[in-house]
Every structure is written in structure tokens, then in C-alpha cells.
C-alpha positions in Angstrom: -142.9 63.7 -80.7 -143.2 65.1 -77.1 -144.6 63.7 -73.8 -145.5 60.4 -75.3 -145.9 57.3 -73.0 -144.4 54.3 -74.6 -144.3 50.7 -73.3 -141.4 48.7 -74.8 -141.9 44.9 -74.4 -138.9 42.7 -75.0 -137.7 39.1 -75.0 -134.1 38.3 -74.9 -132.4 35.0 -74.6 -128.6 36.4 -74.6 -129.1 40.0 -73.4 -128.5 41.5 -77.0 -132.1 42.2 -77.3 -132.6 43.7 -74.1 -129.2 45.9 -74.9 -131.3 47.1 -78.1 -134.4 47.8 -76.1 -132.4 49.8 -73.7 -130.8 51.9 -76.4 -134.3 52.6 -78.0 -135.6 53.6 -74.7 -132.7 56.0 -74.1 -133.0 57.6 -77.4 -136.9 58.2 -77.1 -136.3 59.7 -73.6 -134.2 62.2 -75.1 -137.1 63.1 -77.2 -139.4 63.7 -74.2 -141.0 60.3 -74.1 -141.7 58.5 -71.0 -140.6 55.0 -71.4 -141.1 51.7 -69.4 -139.2 48.6 -70.5 -141.2 45.2 -69.8 -139.8 41.8 -69.9 -142.2 39.6 -71.9 -141.0 36.5 -70.0 -143.1 37.5 -67.0 -145.7 39.9 -68.4 -148.6 41.3 -66.1 -151.8 41.9 -68.3 -153.2 44.0 -65.6 -150.4 46.6 -66.1 -151.0 46.8 -70.0 -152.3 50.2 -70.7 -153.7 50.1 -74.4 -153.8 54.0 -74.5 -150.0 53.9 -74.4 -147.8 53.3 -77.6 -146.6 49.5 -77.4 -143.4 48.7 -79.0 -142.0 45.1 -79.2 -138.4 44.1 -79.5 -137.5 40.4 -80.1 -134.7 38.5 -81.7 -134.6 37.0 -85.0 -132.6 34.0 -86.0 -130.5 34.1 -89.2 -132.4 33.1 -92.0 -135.7 33.8 -90.4 -138.1 35.8 -92.7 -140.2 38.4 -91.3 -144.0 37.9 -91.6 -144.6 41.7 -91.5 
């Protein structure tokens, strides 16, 4: 994976998910990816570039089953 543009959208209530998104961003940056971190609480639809890879990072509560 080199020179990919990845937009990471995150939601965090306590800050833990932000830290996870930041760690993901740092790891991908080391692999020659260009990363932007975007807070989902104040999205700007005009800035979404659908040609970029989009990742979502959000918390799951204990006992929540994934629908994926």
C-alpha cells in the first residue's frame, strides 16, 4: 500500500476512539499513506471525496452485537 489517500471519520464520547483513530492514522502514515482525521460530530459533506478510501472508527458498547 503506497501513496493512498485515506479519510478517517471518527466519533468519540470519551476520547478513546479518537486515540484509536489517531493510532491507525500514525500506522498508515508510516506505510506511505496520506491520512486525514475527520470528527463525525461536525461533518462537511462538501469535503467528502468519494475517490479516497474512507474508514469509520466508532465505539461499541459492551454487549453490542455488530451488524456487519
